[in-house]
FILO-580737 format. One line per field, with one value per atom (N, C-alpha, C): residue number from 1; atom name; y, z, x. Coordinates in nm, 2 decimals. Layout:
N
n = NUM,... $
atom = CA,... $
north = Y,... $
up = Z,... $
east = X,... $
***
This chain:
108
n = 1,1,1,2,2,2,3,3,3,4,4,4,5,5,5,6,6,6,7,7,7,8,8,8,9,9,9,10,10,10,11,11,11,12,12,12,13,13,13,14,14,14,15,15,15,16,16,16,17,17,17,18,18,18,19,19,19,20,20,20,21,21,21,22,22,22,23,23,23,24,24,24,25,25,25,26,26,26,27,27,27,28,28,28,29,29,29,30,30,30,31,31,31,32,32,32,33,33,33,34,34,34,35,35,35,36,36,36,37,37,37,38,38,38,39,39,39,40,40,40,41,41,41,42,42,42,43,43,43,44,44,44,45,45,45,46,46,46,47,47,47,48,48,48,49,49,49,50,50,50,51,51,51,52,52,52,53,53,53,54,54,54,55,55,55,56,56,56,57,57,57,58,58,58,59,59,59,60,60,60,61,61,61,62,62,62,63,63,63,64,64,64,65,65,65,66,66,66,67,67,67,68,68,68,69,69,69,70,70,70,71,71,71,72,72,72,73,73,73,74,74,74,75,75,75,76,76,76,77,77,77,78,78,78,79,79,79,80,80,80,81,81,81,82,82,82,83,83,83,84,84,84,85,85,85,86,86,86,87,87,87,88,88,88,89,89,89,90,90,90,91,91,91,92,92,92,93,93,93,94,94,94,95,95,95,96,96,96,97,97,97,98,98,98,99,99,99,100,100,100,101,101,101,102,102,102,103,103,103,104,104,104,105,105,105,106,106,106,107,107,107,108,108,108 $
atom = N,CA,C,N,CA,C,N,CA,C,N,CA,C,N,CA,C,N,CA,C,N,CA,C,N,CA,C,N,CA,C,N,CA,C,N,CA,C,N,CA,C,N,CA,C,N,CA,C,N,CA,C,N,CA,C,N,CA,C,N,CA,C,N,CA,C,N,CA,C,N,CA,C,N,CA,C,N,CA,C,N,CA,C,N,CA,C,N,CA,C,N,CA,C,N,CA,C,N,CA,C,N,CA,C,N,CA,C,N,CA,C,N,CA,C,N,CA,C,N,CA,C,N,CA,C,N,CA,C,N,CA,C,N,CA,C,N,CA,C,N,CA,C,N,CA,C,N,CA,C,N,CA,C,N,CA,C,N,CA,C,N,CA,C,N,CA,C,N,CA,C,N,CA,C,N,CA,C,N,CA,C,N,CA,C,N,CA,C,N,CA,C,N,CA,C,N,CA,C,N,CA,C,N,CA,C,N,CA,C,N,CA,C,N,CA,C,N,CA,C,N,CA,C,N,CA,C,N,CA,C,N,CA,C,N,CA,C,N,CA,C,N,CA,C,N,CA,C,N,CA,C,N,CA,C,N,CA,C,N,CA,C,N,CA,C,N,CA,C,N,CA,C,N,CA,C,N,CA,C,N,CA,C,N,CA,C,N,CA,C,N,CA,C,N,CA,C,N,CA,C,N,CA,C,N,CA,C,N,CA,C,N,CA,C,N,CA,C,N,CA,C,N,CA,C,N,CA,C,N,CA,C,N,CA,C,N,CA,C,N,CA,C,N,CA,C,N,CA,C,N,CA,C,N,CA,C,N,CA,C,N,CA,C,N,CA,C,N,CA,C,N,CA,C,N,CA,C $
north = -0.16,0.01,0.06,0.13,0.21,0.34,0.35,0.42,0.58,0.55,0.71,0.78,0.70,0.80,0.89,0.85,0.89,1.02,1.12,1.23,1.36,1.37,1.50,1.44,1.57,1.58,1.65,1.59,1.64,1.61,1.72,1.75,1.65,1.56,1.48,1.62,1.64,1.71,1.67,1.68,1.61,1.76,1.71,1.77,1.80,1.91,1.95,1.94,1.87,1.81,1.91,1.94,2.01,1.89,1.93,1.88,1.89,1.82,1.87,1.90,1.88,1.89,1.76,1.66,1.53,1.40,1.44,1.31,1.28,1.35,1.35,1.46,1.44,1.53,1.58,1.70,1.75,1.83,1.85,1.95,2.09,2.16,2.29,2.42,2.34,2.43,2.39,2.49,2.44,2.46,2.51,2.56,2.51,2.42,2.40,2.29,2.29,2.14,2.12,2.00,2.00,1.92,1.92,1.80,1.67,1.58,1.43,1.35,1.44,1.41,1.42,1.39,1.45,1.30,1.32,1.19,1.20,1.10,1.09,1.04,1.09,1.08,1.11,1.01,1.02,1.07,1.19,1.23,1.17,1.17,1.14,1.24,1.17,1.31,1.33,1.47,1.53,1.54,1.52,1.58,1.71,1.82,1.96,1.93,2.06,2.02,2.19,2.25,2.40,2.39,2.44,2.46,2.60,2.63,2.75,2.77,2.85,2.87,2.98,3.02,3.13,3.20,3.24,3.27,3.29,3.26,3.28,3.11,3.19,3.02,3.01,2.87,2.80,2.67,2.63,2.53,2.41,2.31,2.20,2.09,2.09,1.96,1.82,1.75,1.65,1.55,1.53,1.43,1.32,1.19,1.09,1.11,1.10,1.11,0.93,0.91,0.78,0.78,0.72,0.70,0.60,0.54,0.46,0.41,0.29,0.26,0.32,0.37,0.47,0.46,0.39,0.30,0.45,0.56,0.65,0.72,0.74,0.84,0.85,0.99,0.93,1.04,1.02,1.15,1.21,1.43,1.50,1.53,1.46,1.56,1.61,1.66,1.79,1.73,1.79,1.73,1.86,1.91,2.07,2.01,2.09,2.06,2.23,2.25,2.38,2.49,2.55,2.64,2.59,2.48,2.42,2.37,2.36,2.26,2.19,2.06,1.99,1.94,1.91,1.81,1.69,1.63,1.43,1.45,1.35,1.36,1.15,1.11,0.95,0.87,0.75,0.68,0.57,0.53,0.34,0.30,0.17,0.13,-0.02,-0.06,-0.16,-0.21,-0.30,-0.43,-0.33,-0.39,-0.29,-0.27,-0.21,-0.14,0.03,-0.01,0.18,0.25,0.34,0.44,0.51,0.58,0.66,0.73,0.89,0.98,1.06,1.05,1.09,1.29,1.34,1.52,1.59,1.71,1.80,1.94,2.01,2.17,2.28,2.37,2.45,2.60,2.62,2.76,2.83,3.00,3.08,3.19 $
up = -0.57,-0.54,-0.47,-0.53,-0.45,-0.40,-0.30,-0.17,-0.24,-0.24,-0.25,-0.38,-0.47,-0.59,-0.51,-0.39,-0.39,-0.26,-0.32,-0.25,-0.29,-0.26,-0.29,-0.18,-0.10,0.02,-0.06,-0.08,-0.14,-0.09,-0.05,0.03,-0.12,-0.04,-0.13,-0.04,-0.15,-0.05,-0.15,-0.08,-0.13,-0.10,-0.23,-0.21,-0.11,-0.07,0.09,0.06,0.11,0.16,0.24,0.20,0.30,0.27,0.38,0.40,0.29,0.28,0.15,0.18,0.33,0.38,0.36,0.32,0.25,0.34,0.43,0.48,0.35,0.25,0.22,0.20,0.11,0.11,-0.03,-0.05,-0.19,-0.17,-0.33,-0.25,-0.24,-0.12,-0.10,-0.23,-0.34,-0.40,-0.50,-0.61,-0.72,-0.70,-0.58,-0.54,-0.36,-0.35,-0.13,-0.16,-0.08,-0.04,0.10,0.15,0.26,0.23,0.34,0.33,0.40,0.30,0.30,0.38,0.35,0.38,0.28,0.39,0.34,0.30,0.21,0.15,0.09,0.07,-0.03,-0.19,-0.24,-0.39,-0.51,-0.59,-0.68,-0.80,-0.88,-1.02,-1.11,-1.22,-1.33,-1.42,-1.57,-1.66,-1.71,-1.70,-1.77,-1.90,-1.91,-2.12,-2.11,-2.17,-2.18,-2.33,-2.40,-2.49,-2.46,-2.60,-2.59,-2.64,-2.59,-2.60,-2.60,-2.69,-2.69,-2.57,-2.50,-2.38,-2.38,-2.43,-2.43,-2.49,-2.63,-2.66,-2.67,-2.55,-2.52,-2.51,-2.54,-2.56,-2.40,-2.37,-2.24,-2.26,-2.14,-2.12,-2.04,-2.14,-1.99,-2.02,-1.88,-1.84,-1.77,-1.83,-1.78,-1.72,-1.55,-1.53,-1.45,-1.41,-1.40,-1.19,-1.07,-0.98,-0.90,-0.87,-0.74,-0.63,-0.54,-0.40,-0.36,-0.22,-0.21,-0.21,-0.15,-0.23,-0.15,-0.18,-0.11,-0.21,-0.11,-0.21,-0.23,-0.13,-0.09,-0.24,-0.27,-0.34,-0.50,-0.54,-0.66,-0.77,-0.87,-0.96,-0.93,-0.90,-0.87,-0.75,-0.72,-0.61,-0.65,-0.55,-0.56,-0.51,-0.60,-0.55,-0.52,-0.38,-0.33,-0.38,-0.45,-0.49,-0.46,-0.31,-0.35,-0.40,-0.47,-0.51,-0.61,-0.63,-0.75,-0.70,-0.79,-0.77,-0.92,-0.82,-0.98,-0.99,-1.03,-1.02,-1.10,-1.01,-1.06,-1.15,-1.29,-1.35,-1.34,-1.33,-1.36,-1.19,-1.14,-1.07,-1.09,-1.08,-1.07,-1.01,-0.96,-0.88,-0.89,-0.91,-0.94,-0.78,-0.82,-0.68,-0.59,-0.45,-0.37,-0.29,-0.39,-0.34,-0.38,-0.51,-0.55,-0.60,-0.59,-0.67,-0.75,-0.89,-1.00,-0.99,-0.98,-1.02,-1.13,-1.27,-1.36,-1.34,-1.31,-1.25,-1.41,-1.40,-1.48,-1.40,-1.49,-1.43,-1.58,-1.54,-1.66,-1.64,-1.71,-1.70,-1.81,-1.76,-1.89,-1.94 $
east = -0.76,-0.74,-0.64,-0.60,-0.49,-0.52,-0.52,-0.58,-0.48,-0.39,-0.29,-0.34,-0.42,-0.51,-0.62,-0.65,-0.77,-0.75,-0.67,-0.64,-0.65,-0.84,-0.91,-0.96,-1.06,-1.14,-1.26,-1.39,-1.48,-1.60,-1.71,-1.80,-1.92,-1.99,-2.15,-2.23,-2.31,-2.45,-2.57,-2.68,-2.78,-2.95,-3.03,-3.10,-3.20,-3.21,-3.27,-3.42,-3.50,-3.60,-3.69,-3.86,-3.95,-4.04,-4.16,-4.27,-4.34,-4.41,-4.54,-4.69,-4.65,-4.80,-4.90,-4.85,-4.93,-4.88,-4.77,-4.70,-4.58,-4.55,-4.42,-4.31,-4.22,-4.12,-4.12,-4.01,-4.07,-3.94,-3.82,-3.74,-3.75,-3.70,-3.69,-3.68,-3.56,-3.57,-3.43,-3.45,-3.32,-3.23,-3.16,-3.00,-3.03,-3.07,-3.09,-3.07,-2.90,-2.86,-2.79,-2.80,-2.75,-2.62,-2.54,-2.42,-2.52,-2.40,-2.42,-2.28,-2.22,-2.07,-1.95,-1.81,-1.68,-1.66,-1.60,-1.51,-1.35,-1.32,-1.16,-1.27,-1.14,-1.15,-1.09,-1.12,-1.00,-1.08,-1.01,-1.04,-0.97,-1.10,-1.06,-0.97,-0.96,-0.92,-1.02,-1.07,-1.17,-1.25,-1.32,-1.34,-1.37,-1.38,-1.47,-1.49,-1.59,-1.67,-1.76,-1.83,-1.81,-1.94,-2.06,-2.19,-2.26,-2.35,-2.43,-2.51,-2.52,-2.64,-2.64,-2.83,-2.88,-2.77,-2.73,-2.68,-2.51,-2.48,-2.34,-2.25,-2.15,-2.09,-2.00,-2.02,-1.97,-1.94,-1.81,-1.74,-1.82,-1.82,-1.88,-1.77,-1.76,-1.67,-1.70,-1.68,-1.75,-1.67,-1.67,-1.54,-1.58,-1.54,-1.55,-1.46,-1.57,-1.48,-1.52,-1.41,-1.42,-1.43,-1.51,-1.49,-1.55,-1.51,-1.55,-1.68,-1.71,-1.90,-2.01,-2.05,-2.19,-2.29,-2.40,-2.51,-2.66,-2.63,-2.72,-2.67,-2.59,-2.57,-2.64,-2.71,-2.80,-2.79,-2.82,-2.86,-2.90,-2.86,-2.92,-2.81,-2.77,-2.68,-2.56,-2.50,-2.40,-2.26,-2.13,-2.04,-1.93,-1.87,-1.82,-1.65,-1.58,-1.48,-1.40,-1.35,-1.32,-1.42,-1.38,-1.49,-1.52,-1.53,-1.62,-1.74,-1.89,-1.98,-2.04,-2.00,-2.05,-2.18,-2.21,-2.36,-2.35,-2.43,-2.40,-2.51,-2.49,-2.56,-2.60,-2.45,-2.48,-2.42,-2.43,-2.37,-2.40,-2.25,-2.22,-2.17,-2.20,-2.09,-1.97,-1.86,-1.80,-1.79,-1.90,-1.89,-1.95,-1.86,-1.95,-1.82,-1.72,-1.61,-1.63,-1.65,-1.61,-1.74,-1.75,-1.88,-1.84,-1.85,-1.82,-1.92,-1.85,-1.98,-1.94,-1.99,-1.99,-2.07,-1.98,-2.03,-2.01,-2.08,-2.07,-2.05,-1.96,-1.95,-1.92,-2.01,-2.03,-2.01,-1.88,-1.83,-1.87,-1.91,-1.97,-1.89 $
***
């Protein structure tokens, strides 16, 4: 892996959890996240498409982000990059060296 390509700083966020009153935890809400770490990342070439969402046309961007191996990141997390909020739709690992995040951004 070439370290020079991982030149973007991103913030990984996981859903905030609150006590469910029965000894477990549940999500605090749809848009409640807490920071899980700041990491170096490499953004792969995005793929864009358009969809009709609630009667309006929206542009949907799917991109792949490569980071150093992190076993804790799962679907449902979020990536912050500048003002962009990207939802993590899929996570896969290449050995124990790299983690790839497939993220989605929707612009209405």
